[in-house]
C-alpha positions in Angstrom: -40.6 32.6 72.8 -38.5 30.1 70.9 -36.8 27.2 72.6 -33.2 26.4 71.9 -34.2 23.5 69.6 -36.5 25.8 67.6 -33.7 28.4 67.3 -31.2 25.9 66.1 -33.6 24.4 63.6 -34.5 27.7 62.2 -30.9 28.7 61.8 -30.1 25.4 60.0 -32.9 26.2 57.6 -35.2 23.5 58.8 -38.7 23.7 60.1 -39.1 24.9 63.6 -40.5 22.5 66.1 -44.1 23.3 66.8 -44.4 25.5 63.7 -46.5 24.3 60.8 -44.3 23.1 57.9 -44.3 25.5 55.0 -44.3 23.0 52.1 -44.3 25.8 49.5 -41.0 27.2 50.8 -39.5 23.8 51.2 -40.4 23.0 47.6 -39.0 26.3 46.4 -35.8 25.6 48.3 -35.5 22.1 46.9 -36.2 23.4 43.4 -33.5 26.0 43.7 -31.0 23.4 45.0 -31.9 21.1 42.0 -31.4 24.0 39.6 -28.1 24.8 41.2 -27.0 21.1 40.9 -28.1 21.0 37.3 -26.0 24.0 36.5 -23.0 22.4 38.2 -23.6 19.3 36.1 -23.7 21.3 32.9 -20.4 23.0 33.9 -18.8 19.7 34.7 -19.9 18.3 31.3 -18.5 21.3 29.5 -15.2 21.0 31.5 -15.0 17.3 30.5 -15.6 18.1 26.8 -13.0 20.9 27.0 -10.5 18.5 28.5 -11.2 15.9 25.8 -10.8 18.5 23.0 -7.6 19.8 24.6 -6.2 16.3 24.9 -7.0 15.5 21.3 -5.4 18.8 20.1 -2.2 18.0 22.1 -2.1 14.5 20.7 -2.6 15.9 17.1 0.1 18.5 17.7 2.6 15.9 19.0 1.9 13.6 16.0 2.4 16.5 13.6 5.6 17.5 15.3 6.9 13.9 15.2 6.0 13.6 11.5 7.7 16.9 10.7 10.8 15.8 12.6 11.0 12.4 10.8 10.1 13.7 7.4 12.6 16.6 7.8 15.4 14.0 8.2 14.5 12.6 4.7 15.2 16.0 3.1 19.0 15.6 3.4 18.7 12.2 1.7 16.7 13.7 -1.1 19.3 16.4 -1.5 22.0 13.7 -1.9 19.9 11.9 -4.5 19.4 15.2 -6.5 23.2 15.9 -6.3 24.0 12.3 -7.5 21.6 12.6 -10.4 23.1 16.0 -11.4 26.4 14.2 -12.3 26.8 12.6 -15.6 29.9 10.7 -14.6 28.9 7.2 -13.5 31.6 7.0 -10.7 30.2 10.2 -9.2 26.7 8.9 -9.6 27.7 5.7 -7.8 29.4 7.7 -5.0 26.3 9.9 -4.6 24.0 6.9 -4.4 26.3 5.3 -1.8 26.2 8.5 0.2 22.4 8.5 -0.1 22.2 4.9 1.1 24.3 5.7 4.1 22.1 8.7 4.8 19.0 6.5 4.8 20.7 3.9 6.9 21.8 6.5 9.4 18.3 8.1 9.5 16.7 4.7 10.1 19.2 3.9 12.8 18.5 7.2 14.5 14.8 6.2 14.6 15.7 2.8 16.2 15.3 0.8 13.1 17.9 -1.9 12.5 18.3 -4.5 9.7 17.6 -8.2 10.4 20.9 -10.1 10.1 19.8 -13.4 8.5 22.1 -14.5 5.7 24.1 -17.6 6.7 21.7 -18.4 9.5 18.9 -21.0 9.8 15.7 -19.8 8.2 13.4 -18.3 10.9 9.8 -17.6 9.7 9.4 -15.0 12.5 11.9 -12.7 10.7 11.8 -13.8 7.0 9.7 -15.0 4.2 11.2 -17.7 1.9 10.6 -16.6 -1.7 12.6 -19.5 -3.2 15.1 -22.3 -2.7 18.4 -23.0 -4.2 20.1 -26.4 -4.3 23.6 -26.3 -3.1 26.1 -28.9 -1.8 27.9 -26.2 0.4 25.1 -25.4 2.8 22.7 -27.4 5.0 18.9 -27.4 4.4 17.1 -24.3 5.5 20.1 -22.0 5.7 19.5 -18.5 4.3 21.7 -18.1 1.3 20.6 -14.7 -0.1 18.4 -11.8 0.7 16.2 -10.5 -2.0 14.8 -7.8 0.3 16.2 -6.8 3.6 14.1 -7.1 6.7 14.0 -4.5 9.5 13.2 -4.4 13.2 11.9 -1.3 15.1 13.3 -2.0 18.6 12.3 -5.6 19.1 9.2 -5.5 16.8 9.4 -6.7 13.2 8.9 -3.7 10.9 9.2 -5.7 7.7 10.3 -9.4 7.2 13.2 -10.2 4.9 12.5 -12.0 1.6 15.1 -14.7 1.3 16.4 -17.6 -0.7 16.8 -20.8 1.4 19.3 -23.6 0.8 18.2 -27.1 -0.2 21.0 -29.7 0.1 21.7 -31.6 -3.1 20.9 -35.3 -2.7 23.5 -38.0 -3.7 25.8 -35.4 -5.3 23.2 -34.9 -8.1 22.4 -31.3 -8.9 19.0 -32.0 -10.4 17.7 -35.5 -9.5 14.4 -34.9 -11.2 16.1 -34.5 -14.6 16.8 -38.2 -14.9 
């Protein structure tokens, strides 16, 4: 007759007290458990790889959608350019080009791009690159006189710096002191 401890141990899958341990069956059970855990590990690895591939596919689809949306906005601007070039009249051409410029500006604004307002302000190397200087008695040193190429911000980030001409104050009323 089995004791209660022996019955509980045999129901739990362990060796019964007083019975000789069956090492072969324990080894077989451990091996089966190891095989089961190994299969679970393989399934988990496959799931992780599938999640990674799905995330990459979603990211690629979102990028493509964003590119399509942005590039699609340029098509209207290209249409305006084509219409402007179809006219031989220079006034119509100028009007078409102005409409195209407004279209580009509106497109950039819709994407959060805004021009850097820098003319007439002190030169700031964070937003502009000085490509030259101009001597002038009307402006103080390092005031931006002219923009050769407009700079743009995307939100608060600089998308492209402005290329500017910076003022140099004329000394002693002489326009070119080195010419003497």
